[in-house]
C-alpha positions in Angstrom: 12.0 18.3 -20.4 14.9 15.9 -20.6 18.3 17.5 -20.0 16.9 20.5 -18.2 19.4 22.9 -16.5 17.7 22.3 -13.2 16.3 18.7 -13.0 13.9 19.5 -10.1 13.1 21.9 -7.4 11.3 21.5 -4.2 8.5 23.9 -4.9 7.5 22.2 -8.2 7.9 18.7 -6.8 5.7 19.6 -3.8 3.0 21.2 -5.9 2.9 18.1 -8.2 2.8 15.7 -5.2 -0.2 17.7 -3.8 -1.9 17.6 -7.2 -1.3 13.9 -7.5 -2.8 13.3 -4.0 -5.8 15.4 -4.8 -6.4 13.5 -8.1 -6.7 10.4 -6.0 -9.7 11.7 -4.2 -11.3 13.0 -7.5 -9.9 16.7 -7.6 -8.5 17.9 -10.9 -7.6 21.5 -11.4 -5.6 24.2 -13.1 -4.4 27.2 -11.4 -3.1 30.1 -13.4 -1.6 33.3 -11.9 0.1 36.3 -13.3 1.7 39.5 -12.1 0.7 41.9 -14.8 1.6 45.5 -15.5 0.5 48.1 -18.1 1.7 51.5 -18.9 -0.4 53.6 -21.4 0.6 56.8 -23.3 -2.1 59.2 -24.7 -4.6 58.0 -22.0 -8.2 59.2 -22.2 -8.3 59.0 -18.4 -6.9 57.2 -15.5 -3.5 56.5 -14.0 -0.4 55.0 -15.7 1.0 52.4 -14.8 -1.5 49.9 -13.7 -0.3 46.7 -11.9 -2.1 43.7 -10.5 -1.8 40.1 -9.4 -4.5 38.0 -11.2 -5.6 34.4 -10.9 -7.9 31.9 -12.6 -8.8 28.6 -10.9 -10.7 25.9 -12.8 -11.4 22.6 -10.9 -13.5 19.5 -11.1 -14.3 17.2 -8.2 -15.5 13.8 -9.3 -18.0 12.5 -6.7 -19.0 9.3 -8.3 -18.2 7.0 -11.2 -20.0 3.9 -12.1 -20.5 1.3 -14.8 -24.2 1.1 -14.1 -26.5 2.4 -16.8 -23.7 2.2 -19.4 -21.1 4.2 -17.5 -21.9 7.4 -15.7 -20.0 10.0 -13.7 -21.0 13.0 -11.6 -18.9 16.0 -10.6 -18.9 19.5 -9.3 -17.2 22.1 -11.4 -15.9 25.4 -10.2 -14.2 28.4 -11.8 -13.0 31.4 -9.9 -11.2 34.6 -11.1 -9.9 37.6 -9.4 -7.3 40.4 -9.4 -5.7 42.6 -6.7 -4.4 46.0 -7.8 -0.9 46.8 -7.0 -1.1 50.4 -5.9 -4.3 51.0 -8.0 -8.1 50.3 -7.5 -9.0 48.0 -10.4 -12.8 49.0 -9.9 -11.9 52.6 -10.9 -9.0 52.0 -13.3 -8.6 49.7 -16.3 -6.5 49.6 -19.4 -9.6 49.5 -21.5 -11.2 52.6 -20.0 -7.9 54.5 -19.7 -7.3 54.3 -23.5 -10.9 54.3 -24.6 -10.8 50.8 -26.2 -13.9 48.7 -27.3 -12.4 45.5 -25.8 -9.8 45.0 -23.1 -6.3 44.8 -24.5 -5.2 42.8 -21.4 -7.8 40.2 -20.3 -5.9 39.5 -17.0 -7.4 42.4 -15.2 -10.6 41.6 -13.3 -12.6 44.3 -11.5 -13.2 42.0 -8.4 -10.6 40.6 -6.2 -12.5 37.2 -6.0 -15.5 36.0 -8.0 -17.1 32.6 -8.9 -17.6 32.4 -12.7 -18.9 28.9 -12.5 -20.3 26.5 -9.9 -22.3 23.8 -11.5 -23.2 20.0 -11.3 -22.2 17.9 -14.3 -23.3 14.4 -15.1 -22.1 12.2 -17.9 -23.9 9.2 -19.4 -23.1 6.5 -21.9 -19.4 6.4 -21.1 -19.0 10.2 -21.5 -20.8 10.5 -24.8 -23.5 12.7 -23.3 -22.9 15.3 -20.6 -25.6 17.4 -18.9 -24.5 20.4 -16.8 -26.7 22.8 -14.7 -25.9 25.7 -12.4 -23.9 28.9 -12.8 -22.0 28.2 -16.0 -19.3 30.1 -17.8 -20.2 29.1 -21.4 -16.9 30.4 -22.8 -15.3 27.2 -21.3 -17.4 25.0 -23.6 -18.2 27.2 -26.8 -14.7 28.5 -27.2 -12.9 25.3 -28.1 -9.3 26.7 -28.4 -8.1 26.0 -24.8 -4.8 27.9 -25.4 -6.5 31.1 -26.5 -9.1 30.8 -23.7 -6.6 32.0 -21.1 -4.9 35.4 -21.0 -2.2 33.9 -18.7 -0.5 31.9 -21.4 -1.0 33.0 -24.9 -3.1 35.9 -26.1 -3.8 38.8 -23.8 -6.4 40.8 -25.8 -9.9 39.9 -24.7 -11.1 39.9 -28.4 -8.6 37.0 -29.0 -9.1 35.2 -25.6 -12.9 34.5 -26.2 -14.9 34.6 -29.4 -16.5 37.9 -30.0 -18.9 36.3 -32.5 -20.6 34.1 -29.9 -22.4 36.3 -27.2 -21.6 33.8 -24.5 -22.4 34.9 -21.0 -19.5 34.4 -18.6 -21.4 33.5 -15.4 -25.1 33.1 -15.6 -27.5 30.4 -14.5 -28.0 27.9 -17.2 -27.9 24.4 -18.8 -25.3 23.0 -21.0 -25.9 19.8 -23.0 -22.9 18.1 -24.8 -22.9 15.1 -27.1 -19.8 13.5 -28.6 
């Protein structure tokens, strides 16, 4: 932002320089991470408080682009998630189970320390008007069109607000996704 209190810092400048270099070889990504803590009163079970470090990584690696056949592009897409409990085992404890909730009030907690939610091949045709994707696909990345709400790291925390509860979209199953714009 113009007129910032601190114009630049070495960590941000280095991260942006790395991201720029990776983009030159076709890598585009977002990496979101959070230190999160919750303390519950009137628990049904479990320990309070629960703390964790959580991450979400979403990346695309464009392997080829061409004007042949009306403009086509092929890329590998990957999404990973994970969380490490800080003094608590996240497989045994969660805010959802501790308070007896139907959905997780904090969608940043994951029961695994590292998992692939998506590993798929994507191919676009007709200058990006048609996209075909096949592999392990997290459909919530494509059916839930509000990008800001699709991440518990930035806006809403409650999983009922992060992903649509109306569409029973699987988070990480084998499948096909067809898109037309």
